[in-house]
N, C-alpha and C positions, 0 to 999 in steps of 0.2 A: 504493499500499500504506500509506504513512504517513498519507495523507489519511483512509483508512478507519479507521486506528488512532486518529487524532486525533478523528474524528467519533464513534467509539465511546467514547473517553474523555470527550468532552463530554457524551454521552448518559448515561453512568454518573454523572457529576457532577450532572447535571440530575435524574436519578432519586434520587440521594442527597438532594438538597435537597427533593424532593417527599416522600420518606419522612419526613424531619425535620419537614416542615410537617404531615404527616398525624399524626405523633406528638404534635405541639403541639395540633392540633385535637382529638385524643382526650382531652385534658384537659377538654374541654367536653362530652363525651359521658358521660351519667350512666347507671349501671346500678343498678336498684333490686332488692333481694331482701328477702324477709321469711320468718320461720319459718312452718311450716305453720298454726299457730294465730293468726298475726299479732301475737304479743306482742313480737316483735323485728323491727325494720326497719332495713336498712342501705342506704346509698347510697354508691357509689364511682364514680370515673371509669374510663373504658376503659383508662387507664394505671395502674389498680389503686391509686389514692389514695383513702383513705376520706374521705368528706365529711360524712356524718352517721350517727349510731346512735341509734335511738329504742328505749327499753326500757320496756315496760309495768311499772307498779308491782307487778303480781302476780309478776314474775320477781325482783324485789328481795328476796323472802322466802326464796328458795332459791338459795344461792350456786352449788351444784353444777349445778343445772338452768340457771342463767344462763350459766355457763361452757360447758356443752354446747350451748346455743342459739347462743352466740356462735361457737363453733368451726364448727358445721354451717352456719349462715347465712353466715358470712364465707367459708368454703370455696366454697359455691355461688356467691356473688357474685364471688369472685375467678375462679372457673372461667368464668363468663359474660363477665367483663371481658377475660380472657385470650383467649377465642375471638373477641370483637369486635376486640381489638387485633391479633391475628395475622392475621385475615381482612383487615382494612383495610390493614395494612402490606404484606402479601403481594400484595394486588391492585395497589397502587401500584408495588411493586418489579417485579412481573411485567410490567406495562404498559411500564415504561421500560427493560427489559433488552434489549440487542441480541440479534439472533437468531444465536447461535453454535451450529453443528451439534454435537450430542452434549452440549450443556450446558443441557438443559431441567431447570432446578432446581425449577420450580413445577408439577409435574404435578398 
């Protein structure tokens, strides 16, 4: 019984290390998003860190329009990055979880 418990604890620790490594790797996965007309382009990592923002000069003339474009485009980019992040981390976590009856957390 204790051997099984120790093996399970070791597997959980290994899974935790893999999840952390995946999170670190996601710093290198870039998500690109742009406004519908291409006047605003944003790049961020799958860990949701903004890397670049490119603003066309045409947007600099209308502060309100620029703010709207930033909000919409950033939200789309963050949503994409969050989906990539959650999918990657969940896959690694599920792979390393021990099979405990009644504890299927990743359906």
